[in-house]
C-alpha positions in Angstrom: 101.8 122.2 92.5 103.3 119.6 90.2 101.3 116.8 89.5 102.3 113.0 88.3 102.1 112.9 84.3 99.3 111.8 82.2 100.9 108.3 82.0 99.1 107.6 85.4 95.6 108.7 83.9 96.4 106.3 81.0 97.2 103.5 83.0 94.3 103.9 85.4 92.1 104.4 82.4 93.2 100.8 81.1 92.7 99.4 84.5 89.2 100.5 84.9 88.4 99.1 81.5 90.4 95.8 82.1 92.5 96.3 79.1 95.9 98.0 78.4 95.7 101.9 78.3 94.0 102.9 75.0 97.1 104.9 73.7 100.4 103.2 72.8 102.4 105.6 75.6 104.2 103.0 77.8 104.4 103.7 81.6 107.8 104.0 83.0 109.4 103.3 86.5 112.8 104.2 87.8 115.6 103.6 90.1 116.7 106.3 92.2 120.4 107.6 91.8 121.1 109.3 95.1 124.3 110.5 96.6 126.4 109.9 99.6 128.6 107.0 98.3 126.1 104.2 98.7 125.6 101.9 95.8 122.5 102.8 94.5 123.1 100.8 91.2 122.8 97.5 93.0 120.7 94.5 92.1 121.1 95.2 88.2 118.5 92.5 86.9 115.9 93.1 89.7 113.6 95.7 88.0 113.6 94.3 84.7 112.5 90.9 86.3 109.8 92.8 88.5 108.7 94.6 85.1 108.4 91.5 83.3 106.5 89.6 86.0 103.8 92.8 86.3 103.6 92.9 82.6 102.8 89.2 82.5 100.6 88.7 85.4 99.0 92.2 86.2 98.7 93.2 82.5 100.6 96.3 82.9 102.3 98.1 80.1 105.6 99.1 81.7 108.8 99.7 79.8 111.0 96.6 79.9 114.0 98.6 81.2 113.8 100.8 84.4 114.9 104.7 83.9 117.4 106.4 86.2 116.2 109.3 88.1 118.0 111.7 90.5 116.2 112.9 93.6 116.4 116.6 92.6 115.4 116.0 89.1 112.2 117.3 87.7 112.0 114.1 85.7 111.0 112.4 89.2 107.4 113.4 88.8 107.3 111.2 85.5 107.1 108.0 87.2 104.4 106.5 89.6 106.9 104.2 91.1 110.6 104.8 92.2 112.7 102.1 93.5 115.7 102.6 95.9 118.2 100.3 97.1 121.8 99.9 98.2 123.8 99.0 101.0 125.5 102.2 102.2 125.5 106.0 102.9 122.8 108.0 101.5 122.7 111.9 101.5 119.7 114.2 100.3 120.6 117.8 99.8 117.9 120.2 101.4 116.7 120.8 97.7 116.8 117.0 96.8 114.5 116.5 100.0 112.0 119.0 99.0 111.6 117.9 95.7 111.1 114.0 96.9 108.4 115.7 99.4 106.6 117.4 96.4 106.8 114.4 94.4 105.1 112.0 97.4 102.6 114.5 98.1 101.8 115.0 94.7 100.9 111.3 94.3 104.2 109.6 94.1 105.4 106.4 95.6 108.9 105.2 97.0 110.1 101.9 97.6 113.2 101.8 99.6 114.7 98.2 99.9 117.3 97.7 102.5 120.0 95.6 100.9 121.6 95.4 104.2 123.0 98.2 106.1 120.8 101.2 104.7 118.3 101.5 107.6 120.4 104.2 109.7 120.9 106.3 106.7 117.1 106.0 105.4 115.8 106.9 108.8 117.9 110.1 108.9 117.5 111.2 105.3 113.8 110.6 105.2 113.6 112.9 108.2 114.6 115.8 105.9 112.0 114.9 103.6 109.1 114.6 106.2 110.3 116.0 109.5 107.0 115.7 111.1 106.5 111.8 110.2 108.2 108.8 111.6 108.2 105.2 110.1 105.7 103.1 111.3 105.3 99.4 110.9 102.7 98.7 108.4 100.2 96.1 109.7 99.4 93.0 107.9 96.1 93.8 107.0 97.1 96.7 105.2 95.8 96.7 101.4 99.6 96.7 100.2 99.8 93.0 101.3 96.5 92.0 99.4 96.8 94.3 96.5 97.1 91.4 94.0 98.6 88.6 96.0 97.9 87.8 99.5 100.6 88.0 102.3 98.8 87.4 105.6 102.2 87.4 107.8 103.7 90.6 105.8 106.8 90.5 103.8 108.3 87.3 102.5 112.1 86.4 103.9 114.4 86.3 100.9 117.8 86.5 102.5 119.0 86.1 106.1 121.3 88.6 107.8 120.9 89.1 111.6 118.3 86.5 112.2 115.4 89.1 112.2 112.2 88.9 110.9 111.4 90.8 107.9 109.6 94.1 108.3 107.7 96.7 106.3 107.9 100.3 107.3 105.9 103.2 106.0 105.6 106.9 106.0 101.8 107.8 105.9 100.9 111.0 104.5 97.3 112.1 105.0 96.1 108.5 105.2 98.0 107.5 102.4 101.2 105.2 102.1 103.7 107.1 100.4 107.0 105.5 101.0 107.5 101.7 102.0 110.7 100.7 103.2 111.3 96.7 103.4 113.8 95.9 106.0 115.5 92.7 106.8 113.9 91.0 103.6 116.2 91.5 100.6 113.0 91.9 98.3 115.2 93.1 95.4 117.5 90.3 95.6 114.4 87.9 95.2 113.5 89.7 91.8 117.2 89.0 90.4 118.1 86.4 87.7 118.0 83.2 89.4 121.6 82.5 88.6 122.7 85.5 90.7 122.0 84.1 94.4 120.6 80.5 93.3 117.4 81.2 95.5 114.7 78.5 95.2 112.0 79.6 92.7 109.2 79.5 95.3 111.4 82.3 97.3 111.9 84.3 93.9 108.2 83.9 93.2 107.2 85.0 96.6 109.4 88.2 96.1 108.2 88.9 92.8 104.6 88.6 93.7 105.0 91.1 96.7 107.1 93.6 94.3 104.0 93.5 92.1 101.8 94.2 95.1 103.9 97.3 95.5 103.8 98.2 91.7 99.8 97.9 91.8 99.4 99.5 95.0 101.5 102.6 93.8 99.7 102.9 90.3 96.0 102.8 92.1 96.2 104.8 95.1 97.9 108.1 93.9 
C-alpha cells in the first residue's frame, strides 16, 4: 500500500523535539483540482494566509504557497493535508475515488469546505470513495476542536447564507477522522485577505485558528 511521504516523518520528528524538522525539507499542502465544472480554484488567498498563520503560530515548516493536485494523481500521497472548496458540481471518476480512498486510508486528510452549494455534490461523490461510510456530525468534544485552539461550540460562523448554524461533518475510518466537511461556515472565506470580504479581524482570527486546528490534527493523527 502507498504511504504518505517522509515529509510527515520529518515534521513529526520536529514536533516531538519542539523544533522545526531537522532537515531543511519543507512540508507542502495542496488544493484539490476536481472535475465536474465546480470552481475548485475559489478563495485564492485563503491557503497562503492559513499557511502563514500556522508557520507563525504553530511553528510549522509549510511552503508559503499551496500546490495543486488532482484526485487521481500519485502526487496526492505527497501531502498530509489536502483542501477542497467551491460552489458547484463535483465529479470523481471511479479511478479518482479509489485513489482518494487509498490516500485517506494510508494516513491522508481531506478538508472539504462548502463555499455554498457544494453539499449535495460532496455527499454523492464521497459515497464513491467510502460506500460503507456516512458523514456524521463531529461532536464538539472531538480533539479536532481543541487540537491547538479551543472551540467549545464547534465551528465558528464566518458568513451567513441560509440562517443555519455551522456544522462540521466527518468520515470516520477505523476510528480516525479522515475527511472533515465544514458546512454553513465559509471557513475558507475567513482565511482570505481582509480586503476580499472586509470581515472583522476577530472573525478572521477565529477562522484561521480553526484552520490551524485542522492542519495540526491532520499532521499528528495519520
